[in-house]
Wavefront OBJ file of the C-alpha trace (Angstrom):
o trace
v -11.357 35.632 -160.013
v -13.986 34.599 -162.870
v -11.919 31.342 -163.162
v -11.920 30.632 -159.507
v -15.744 30.981 -159.810
v -15.915 28.420 -162.283
v -13.601 26.224 -160.688
v -15.694 26.413 -157.335
v -19.278 25.607 -159.347
v -17.630 23.066 -160.875
v -16.412 21.215 -158.181
v -19.745 21.812 -156.231
v -21.593 20.281 -159.050
v -18.959 16.987 -158.623
v -19.328 17.008 -155.113
v -22.901 17.415 -153.896
v -24.003 14.402 -155.863
v -21.735 12.142 -153.592
v -21.939 13.966 -150.706
v -23.998 11.304 -148.791
v -21.755 8.470 -150.007
v -18.734 10.225 -148.818
v -20.109 11.339 -145.463
v -21.203 7.805 -144.907
v -17.441 6.208 -145.586
v -15.744 9.168 -143.742
v -17.888 7.985 -140.415
v -17.339 4.714 -140.558
v -13.698 4.381 -141.948
v -12.715 7.477 -139.241
v -14.416 5.788 -136.241
v -11.751 6.036 -133.752
v -8.981 7.782 -135.416
v -10.427 11.082 -135.866
v -13.544 12.932 -135.861
v -15.181 12.224 -139.308
v -16.282 15.662 -140.045
v -12.542 16.657 -139.803
v -11.321 13.992 -142.370
v -14.391 15.415 -144.599
v -13.346 18.952 -144.453
v -9.483 18.262 -144.757
v -10.070 15.835 -147.784
v -12.489 18.565 -149.359
v -10.069 21.133 -149.184
v -7.264 18.941 -150.444
v -9.530 17.734 -153.530
v -10.153 21.167 -154.649
v -6.379 22.025 -154.239
v -5.911 19.311 -156.459
v -8.514 19.753 -158.684
v -5.628 19.473 -161.696
v -4.848 16.093 -160.512
v -8.581 15.098 -161.256
v -9.048 13.270 -164.737
v -12.423 13.900 -166.192
v -14.234 10.638 -166.705
v -13.149 9.051 -163.544
v -15.622 8.796 -160.432
v -15.149 11.743 -158.540
v -16.263 9.866 -155.175
v -13.382 7.713 -156.238
v -11.122 10.592 -156.120
v -12.512 11.826 -152.878
v -11.605 8.338 -151.139
v -8.425 7.781 -152.351
v -7.609 11.342 -150.821
v -9.336 10.615 -147.470
v -7.413 7.640 -147.161
v -4.314 9.326 -147.270
v -5.183 11.918 -145.001
v -6.252 9.586 -142.334
v -3.325 7.674 -143.132
v -1.371 10.797 -142.266
v -3.552 11.486 -139.283
v -2.881 7.996 -137.810
v 0.811 8.407 -138.071
v 1.266 11.940 -136.988
v -0.778 10.471 -133.889
v 1.552 7.568 -133.337
v 4.431 10.203 -133.139
v 2.976 12.251 -130.407
v 3.695 11.455 -126.841
v 1.224 12.451 -123.826
v 2.829 15.886 -123.131
v 1.959 15.363 -119.419
v -0.153 13.708 -116.860
v -3.493 15.437 -117.676
v -3.458 14.949 -121.663
v -3.196 10.994 -120.736
v -6.256 11.614 -118.548
v -8.284 13.226 -121.215
v -7.230 11.097 -123.772
v -10.689 9.200 -125.041
v -11.034 5.574 -125.171
v -13.614 4.321 -127.245
v -13.791 1.268 -125.421
v -15.103 3.237 -122.181
v -17.877 4.931 -123.879
v -21.259 4.651 -122.256
v -22.948 4.274 -125.866
v -20.724 1.755 -127.224
v -23.419 -0.749 -127.585
v -25.686 1.540 -130.057
v -25.939 -0.716 -133.242
v -23.763 1.570 -135.633
v -21.131 2.453 -132.647
v -20.781 -1.430 -132.150
v -20.425 -1.749 -135.893
v -17.560 0.824 -135.977
v -15.733 -0.401 -133.244
v -15.805 -4.006 -134.357
v -14.636 -2.734 -137.942
v -11.703 -0.561 -135.942
v -10.636 -4.048 -135.121
v -9.968 -5.199 -138.158
v -6.714 -4.928 -140.482
v -6.432 -1.434 -142.631
v -6.894 -2.946 -146.040
v -9.830 -5.750 -144.730
v -11.770 -2.737 -143.140
v -11.536 -0.599 -145.956
v -12.495 -3.065 -148.669
v -15.725 -3.739 -146.260
v -16.832 0.146 -145.928
v -16.075 0.667 -149.602
v -17.735 -2.283 -150.916
v -20.924 -2.520 -148.127
v -21.153 0.729 -147.129
v -20.091 2.963 -150.149
v -21.198 0.635 -153.262
v -18.392 0.423 -154.694
v -17.305 -2.147 -157.267
v -14.620 -4.842 -156.271
v -12.984 -3.540 -159.441
v -13.041 0.367 -157.972
v -12.033 -1.155 -154.749
v -9.003 -2.660 -156.413
v -7.911 0.548 -158.051
v -8.236 2.253 -154.975
v -6.030 -0.143 -153.027
v -4.153 -0.795 -156.071
v -4.283 -4.111 -155.598
v -5.919 -7.416 -157.829
v -9.605 -8.194 -157.676
v -9.050 -11.369 -156.071
v -6.702 -9.942 -153.430
v -9.851 -7.487 -152.766
v -12.193 -10.736 -152.812
v -9.971 -12.122 -150.150
v -9.989 -9.302 -148.143
v -13.598 -9.130 -148.172
v -14.217 -12.576 -147.192
v -11.705 -12.550 -144.454
v -12.884 -9.321 -143.224
v -16.804 -10.634 -143.246
v -15.572 -13.399 -141.443
v -13.246 -11.749 -139.036
v -16.210 -9.039 -138.286
v -18.430 -11.706 -137.570
v -16.154 -13.207 -135.025
v -16.092 -9.540 -133.264
v -19.387 -8.921 -132.948
v -19.913 -12.299 -131.471
v -17.108 -11.813 -129.123
v -19.075 -8.031 -128.364
v -22.273 -9.475 -128.098
v -21.221 -12.341 -125.706
v -19.371 -9.650 -123.492
v -22.586 -7.885 -123.154
v -24.900 -10.696 -122.487
v -22.239 -11.526 -119.731
v -21.808 -8.011 -118.313
v -26.183 -7.760 -118.278
v -25.930 -10.960 -116.061
l 1 2 3 4 5 6 7 8 9 10 11 12 13 14 15 16 17 18 19 20 21 22 23 24 25 26 27 28 29 30 31 32 33 34 35 36 37 38 39 40 41 42 43 44 45 46 47 48 49 50 51 52 53 54 55 56 57 58 59 60 61 62 63 64 65 66 67 68 69 70 71 72 73 74 75 76 77 78 79 80 81 82 83 84 85 86 87 88 89 90 91 92 93 94 95 96 97 98 99 100 101 102 103 104 105 106 107 108 109 110 111 112 113 114 115 116 117 118 119 120 121 122 123 124 125 126 127 128 129 130 131 132 133 134 135 136 137 138 139 140 141 142 143 144 145 146 147 148 149 150 151 152 153 154 155 156 157 158 159 160 161 162 163 164 165 166 167 168 169 170 171 172 173 174 175
């Protein structure tokens, strides 16, 4: 029992300093796929269960992001295989494009990010929102530095085009 208390204290000492950055990553990355709080919860539980896999000296935030990316991928895979059970569930399924608050700044950004290819989206979120270096992103995405740079450049370009289309659509609706 004493060992469990030490593990919990050590885990919290590692988690507390990165909580804010981890929460921002989850909010941006989970948008439209699942509630970010669920992603955070599932990731934290798995991270605690897999403490033995954490390599001291590595970034704990990096460890959490790797788990969060896999949790989200698994959730999306499960979601794609679950058909709507009946007509009522079809009506209750939320379409993020019809939300009344979709033109609030951060929601527009998250919706635009959602339209990017997964690797571009993750690279932009990790670099621009979470402050990871290109080398750290390359390690997380299991790719080369030049590939990450290319994802960032293309992601920024695609994001700018998507946001311009959103603004044009908003202005058209407003008359």
